[in-house]
C-alpha positions as CSV (number, residue, x, y, z in Angstrom):
1,M,53.4,16.2,11.4
2,L,54.2,16.9,7.7
3,T,54.8,20.3,6.2
4,W,55.0,21.4,2.6
5,L,54.8,24.5,0.4
6,E,51.7,24.8,-1.8
7,P,52.0,27.4,-4.6
8,E,49.3,30.1,-4.7
9,N,50.7,31.9,-7.8
10,D,54.0,32.5,-9.6
11,K,55.5,34.3,-6.7
12,T,53.8,33.3,-3.4
13,A,52.9,30.1,-1.6
14,A,51.4,28.8,1.6
15,L,53.2,26.7,4.2
16,R,50.7,24.0,5.1
17,Y,50.7,21.0,7.5
18,S,48.8,17.8,8.4
19,F,49.0,15.3,11.3
20,W,49.2,11.6,10.7
21,R,46.9,9.9,13.3
22,G,45.6,6.4,13.4
23,G,46.6,5.7,9.8
24,N,45.1,8.8,8.3
25,W,46.2,12.4,7.5
26,S,44.2,15.2,9.1
27,A,42.7,17.9,6.9
28,P,45.5,20.3,5.7
29,A,45.9,23.5,7.7
30,T,47.9,26.7,7.0
31,I,50.8,28.1,9.1
32,V,51.4,31.2,6.9
33,S,50.4,32.1,3.4
34,G,51.0,34.7,0.7
35,Q,54.8,34.7,1.1
36,P,57.6,34.4,-1.5
37,F,59.0,31.2,0.0
38,G,62.3,29.8,-1.3
39,R,61.3,27.1,-3.8
40,H,64.5,25.2,-4.4
41,P,63.7,21.6,-3.6
42,S,66.6,21.5,-1.1
43,E,65.1,24.5,0.9
44,A,62.5,22.6,2.9
45,P,60.5,24.2,5.7
46,G,60.3,22.5,9.0
47,V,58.4,22.3,12.3
48,I,59.6,21.0,15.7
49,A,57.6,20.3,18.8
50,L,58.9,21.6,22.2
51,S,56.0,19.9,23.9
52,K,52.6,18.5,23.0
53,T,51.3,22.1,22.5
54,N,54.4,24.3,21.7
55,L,55.5,24.2,18.1
56,I,58.0,26.3,16.1
57,A,57.9,26.5,12.3
58,Y,60.8,27.8,10.3
59,W,61.6,28.4,6.6
60,S,63.4,30.6,4.1
61,Q,61.9,33.2,1.7
62,K,62.5,36.3,-0.4
63,P,61.9,39.6,1.4
64,P,58.1,40.4,1.2
65,N,57.3,43.3,-1.1
66,E,60.9,43.5,-2.4
67,K,61.0,46.5,-4.8
68,T,64.5,45.9,-6.3
69,A,65.9,42.6,-7.6
70,T,68.5,41.2,-5.2
71,Q,69.8,37.8,-4.2
72,E,68.5,38.2,-0.7
73,V,66.8,35.3,1.0
74,D,65.8,35.5,4.7
75,V,65.1,33.0,7.4
76,Y,61.8,33.3,9.3
77,F,60.1,31.5,12.2
78,T,56.7,31.5,13.9
79,V,55.5,29.8,17.1
80,S,52.2,28.1,18.2
81,T,51.2,27.4,21.8
82,D,48.0,25.5,20.9
83,R,49.3,22.6,18.7
84,G,49.1,24.6,15.5
85,L,45.7,26.2,15.7
86,H,47.1,29.7,15.9
87,W,50.6,31.0,14.9
88,T,52.4,34.3,15.7
89,T,53.3,36.8,13.1
90,P,56.4,35.5,11.3
91,T,59.7,36.8,12.8
92,L,62.9,37.5,10.9
93,A,65.9,35.5,12.2
94,N,68.8,37.0,10.3
95,I,69.8,40.6,9.6
96,A,67.6,42.2,7.0
97,G,68.6,44.1,4.0
98,T,72.0,42.5,3.3
99,G,71.1,41.6,-0.3
100,E,72.5,38.1,0.3
101,E,71.1,34.7,0.9
102,S,70.5,33.4,4.4
103,S,68.8,30.0,4.3
104,Y,68.9,26.3,5.1
105,P,67.6,26.6,8.7
106,S,67.4,23.7,11.2
107,A,66.0,23.7,14.7
108,A,66.0,21.3,17.7
109,P,64.2,21.6,21.1
110,V,66.2,22.4,24.2
111,N,63.3,22.0,26.6
112,A,59.5,22.5,26.6
113,N,59.9,26.3,26.3
114,H,62.7,27.0,23.9
115,A,64.7,25.7,20.9
116,A,67.9,26.3,19.1
117,L,67.8,27.6,15.5
118,I,70.7,27.5,13.1
119,W,71.1,28.7,9.5
120,L,73.6,29.6,6.8
121,D,74.0,33.4,6.7
122,G,75.4,35.2,3.6
123,T,76.0,38.6,5.3
124,N,79.7,38.5,4.7
125,W,79.6,37.2,1.1
126,K,80.3,40.5,-0.6
127,K,83.3,41.4,1.6
128,Q,84.9,38.0,2.4
129,K,83.2,35.5,0.0
130,R,82.2,33.5,3.1
131,V,78.9,32.1,4.3
132,S,78.6,31.7,8.1
133,L,76.7,29.3,10.3
134,M,74.6,31.3,12.8
135,S,72.6,30.4,15.9
136,R,70.1,31.9,18.2
137,V,67.6,30.6,20.8
138,V,63.9,30.9,20.1
139,Q,61.4,30.9,23.1
140,S,57.9,29.5,22.9
141,D,56.5,33.1,23.2
142,G,58.4,34.1,20.1
143,S,61.2,36.0,21.8
144,T,64.8,35.3,20.9
145,T,68.4,35.8,22.0
146,E,70.9,37.7,19.9
147,A,72.2,35.8,16.9
148,S,75.8,34.6,17.1
149,V,78.3,33.2,14.6
150,I,79.3,29.6,15.4
151,D,81.3,28.9,12.3
152,P,82.5,31.8,10.1
153,D,83.2,29.7,6.9
154,T,80.8,27.0,5.6
155,C,79.7,25.6,2.3
156,T,77.3,28.0,0.7
157,C,74.1,26.1,0.1
158,C,74.0,22.6,1.7
159,P,71.2,21.8,4.1
160,T,72.0,21.7,7.8
161,S,70.9,19.2,10.5
162,M,70.6,19.4,14.3
163,V,69.4,17.1,17.1
164,Q,69.2,17.0,20.8
165,T,71.5,14.2,22.2
166,S,72.2,12.9,25.7
167,S,75.2,15.2,25.7
168,G,73.5,18.3,24.4
169,L,72.7,19.8,21.0
170,L,74.7,18.5,18.0
171,A,74.8,20.3,14.6
172,A,76.1,18.9,11.4
173,Y,76.7,20.8,8.2
174,R,79.1,21.0,5.2
175,G,82.2,22.9,6.2
176,H,84.5,24.9,3.9
177,T,88.2,25.8,3.8
178,P,90.1,28.4,1.7
179,E,91.3,25.5,-0.4
180,N,87.7,24.5,-1.2
181,I,87.7,21.3,0.9
182,R,84.0,20.6,1.7
183,D,83.9,17.9,4.4
184,I,81.2,17.5,7.0
185,S,81.7,19.5,10.2
186,L,80.1,19.0,13.7
187,L,79.4,21.5,16.5
188,Q,78.3,20.5,20.0
189,N,76.4,22.7,22.4
190,V,76.7,21.9,26.1
191,N,75.1,24.2,28.7
192,G,74.5,26.9,26.1
193,R,78.0,27.1,24.6
194,W,79.0,25.9,21.2
195,S,82.2,24.0,20.7
196,Q,84.8,24.7,18.0
197,P,84.0,23.0,14.7
198,R,85.5,19.6,14.0
199,I,85.5,17.4,10.9
200,V,83.7,14.1,11.5
201,H,85.8,12.3,8.8
202,A,88.5,13.7,6.5
203,D,87.1,12.9,3.1
204,N,89.2,15.7,1.7
205,W,86.6,16.4,-0.9
206,H,87.9,19.3,-3.1
207,F,85.0,20.9,-5.0
208,Q,84.8,24.3,-6.6
209,G,81.0,24.8,-6.2
210,C,78.4,23.8,-3.7
211,P,76.9,20.3,-4.1
212,V,73.6,21.2,-2.4
213,N,73.9,17.9,-0.5
214,G,73.8,18.3,3.3
215,P,74.2,15.8,6.2
216,N,71.5,14.4,8.4
217,L,71.6,13.4,12.1
218,D,69.5,11.4,14.5
219,A,70.0,10.5,18.2
220,N,68.5,7.9,20.6
221,G,69.8,7.7,24.1
222,T,73.6,7.8,24.1
223,T,73.8,6.8,20.4
224,T,74.0,9.3,17.6
225,A,74.0,8.5,13.9
226,L,75.2,10.7,11.0
227,I,74.7,10.2,7.2
228,W,76.3,12.3,4.5
229,F,77.2,12.5,0.8
230,S,80.8,13.0,-0.5
231,A,82.6,12.6,-3.8
232,P,86.4,12.7,-3.3
233,Q,88.3,12.0,-6.5
234,D,84.9,12.3,-8.3
235,Q,83.7,9.1,-6.7
236,P,80.2,9.8,-5.2
237,E,79.3,7.9,-2.1
238,V,76.9,7.9,0.9
239,K,78.4,7.1,4.3
240,V,77.1,6.5,7.8
241,A,78.9,6.8,11.1
242,F,77.8,6.1,14.7
243,S,78.8,7.5,18.0
244,D,78.2,5.6,21.2
245,N,80.0,7.9,23.7
246,G,78.1,11.1,23.8
247,N,79.4,12.4,20.4
248,S,83.0,12.5,21.6
249,N,84.0,10.7,18.5
250,F,82.3,8.7,15.7
251,G,83.3,5.3,14.4
252,A,84.7,4.6,11.0
253,P,82.4,5.6,8.1
254,I,80.3,2.8,6.5
255,R,79.6,3.2,2.8
256,I,76.0,2.1,2.1
257,D,75.2,3.1,-1.5
258,E,75.1,1.0,-4.7
259,G,77.4,3.1,-6.8
260,N,75.2,5.5,-8.7
261,V,74.7,8.2,-6.1
262,I,72.9,11.5,-6.3
263,G,72.9,11.7,-2.5
264,R,70.2,13.7,-0.5
265,A,70.7,11.2,2.4
266,Q,68.5,10.8,5.4
267,L,68.5,8.4,8.4
268,V,66.4,7.3,11.4
269,L,68.0,5.8,14.4
270,L,66.0,2.9,15.9
271,P,65.8,1.7,19.5
272,D,68.0,-1.3,18.7
273,R,70.9,1.1,17.6
274,T,70.5,0.3,14.0
275,A,69.7,3.0,11.4
276,L,67.2,3.0,8.6
277,T,68.9,5.0,5.9
278,F,67.5,6.6,2.7
279,W,69.2,8.2,-0.3
280,V,68.7,8.8,-4.1
281,E,70.5,7.1,-6.9
282,N,70.3,7.4,-10.7
283,K,71.0,4.4,-13.0
284,S,70.4,4.4,-16.7
285,G,68.2,7.5,-16.5
286,T,66.0,6.1,-13.7
287,T,66.0,7.9,-10.4
288,R,65.4,5.7,-7.4
289,L,64.8,6.4,-3.7
290,L,66.6,3.6,-1.9
291,G,66.6,2.4,1.7
292,R,68.9,0.2,3.8
293,R,69.2,-0.9,7.4
294,V,72.7,-0.3,8.8
295,H,74.0,-1.8,12.0
296,D,76.4,0.0,14.4
297,G,79.6,-1.9,13.8
298,G,79.2,-2.1,10.0
299,G,76.6,-4.7,9.2
300,L,74.6,-3.9,6.1
301,E,71.2,-5.4,5.2
302,P,70.0,-5.5,1.5
303,T,68.9,-2.3,-0.1
304,F,65.2,-1.9,-0.9
305,E,63.4,0.5,-3.3
306,V,61.0,3.1,-1.8
307,A,60.1,4.9,-5.0
308,R,61.3,5.6,-8.5
309,G,60.5,8.5,-10.9
310,A,61.9,11.3,-13.0
311,G,62.2,13.9,-10.2
312,L,62.0,12.6,-6.7
313,G,63.2,15.8,-5.0
314,Y,64.8,15.7,-1.6
315,P,63.4,13.0,0.8
316,H,62.9,13.5,4.5
317,A,62.6,10.9,7.2
318,V,61.7,10.7,10.9
319,R,61.3,8.0,13.4
320,S,57.7,6.7,13.6
321,G,57.0,4.0,16.2
322,K,59.5,1.3,15.6
323,G,60.2,2.3,12.0
324,A,60.4,5.4,9.9
325,A,58.1,7.8,8.0
326,V,59.5,8.9,4.7
327,T,58.2,11.7,2.5
328,W,59.4,13.2,-0.9
329,A,58.0,15.5,-3.5
330,D,57.5,14.4,-7.1
331,E,58.6,17.3,-9.2
332,G,56.6,16.1,-12.2
333,S,53.2,15.6,-10.5
334,K,53.8,18.3,-8.0
335,K,52.6,16.0,-5.2
336,V,54.0,15.0,-1.8
337,H,54.3,11.3,-1.2
338,F,54.5,9.3,2.0
339,A,55.7,5.9,3.0
340,A,55.8,4.0,6.3
341,V,58.9,1.7,6.5
342,E,58.9,-1.1,9.1
343,S,62.0,-1.8,11.1
344,R,62.1,-5.6,10.8
345,S,65.2,-7.1,9.3
346,N,65.0,-8.2,5.6
């Protein structure tokens, strides 16, 4: 299932979707329309399936009918119990009226009836200059638990990622310290309780601003894979790490890029415990979406080019059969592109 934002005018858009079946896309349908969605290319909407029929869609947007200009961005969600034919009225996930940005949501199914939703919340920005990572449970009927803070200090605007693993939910995001160290943090949820944050690898990346470059997770059985962008000492790189013991720890990072990194990394974990990885590089003014198969243990296969262009946006990848489905928006043509990548070795 592919989702995208389709502009209706200068201020509003529609959240649309299509299913890939038998080598063809279904006719586009609408989840919600007429809303002032967040339109930064990094703020992608998403949909997860709790079962064959229960779906949850989530996104960020400006407050509807906002009368005064503020920086406020809110996180909304809606649910469907009939495979997308009908959707509930959008529900606000964060506290309304703060005037600050809450965005970059991720969700993952817990079972057939409810999911976990996380997002970056700017409620404390004015007082403490901090952005928090928040969480709440969303039921298939649209009801929710109370929101809770699971990390009080994160990077301000890097996308988040979350998956269900054999050891419970795992969330990845870019952390933050008072010294402006912005390394990737992990949180694990077992039996409904979130752990304390831990750094997956100490890159010690000191950066004054937000790089808008989040991590990405995938899991298959007892194996979990993580990919992320970092630039310590102004040396940009994309790394992958694997965990084979229920996320207790990850192995040594494996650098996979070709040295001209923009980032925006994604990965798909295959049944043979290799990962298909994707990221964006720019060399001599040419932006390229690259891919590479990475083996748990450090083996790297040759890189391959998925696409090139002036504005490839932020790619997204999911497992599809024994390979991967990759999508990206071309900022020049205003079109969404799709590629199916086979898992065979090069």
